[in-house]
N, C-alpha and C positions, 0 to 999 in steps of 0.2 A: 504494500500500500504506500502511495506517495504522500508525504506530509503536505498539509494544506499550504504552507508557505512556499514550498517548491512548486506546487501546482499553480498557485496564483502568479508566481514569477514567470512560469512558462506561458501562461495565458497572456501576460503583459508583454513579454519580450520575444516570443517565438511567433513571427508573423503567420506562418502556415498553421500552427496549432491555434493561435489566438484569434484567427479570423472568424471564428464562430460566435454565436451569441451564448453567453454564459450567465448563470445566476448562482449565487450561493444561498442556501437555505439553512436556517437554524431555528431551533425551538426556543421561543421566549417563554420560559416557565412562569413568569410573573404576570404578564399582561395578555399575550396573544398566542395564537398557535404558531405555525411556521412563518417566519419572516424571510422574504426573498429579496436579495439586493444584488445589483451588478458589481463585478469586481472593482470597478472604478471608485466605488464608495467604501472600499475596505482599505485599512491601513494596518500594516504589520511592522512593528519595531524590529529592526534587524536582529537584535539579540534575544527577542522574545519569540519562542517557538510554540508556546502553549495557548496564547490568546491573540485576538486581533480586535481592532476597533472598527465599527461599522456605522456609517451615517445613515440613520433611518429616515423615512419620509417626513417625520415630524421635526427633523433636525437634531434629535437626540443622538448621542454617540456612546452606546454601551460597549463595554469590553466583553467579548464573547470567548469563552474557553474553547 
C-alpha cells in the first residue's frame, strides 16, 4: 500500500498519472459523514506522515489523521 503523502505527491507532480480527476474522502466522526475534497485543498507538512490538513467548503481547516 502506498502512503497517502506519496500518492498525493504523485498526483501533483506526475503529469501522466495526475491528469485524472481525483478526490480524497475521509470520515468526519464529529459532524458529517464522508467529506470529499480535491487534492489541491490538502496540505501535508513534509515531516508529518500521519496527518494532513484539508480546507473544507466552509473554510475550516481540520487536521485529518
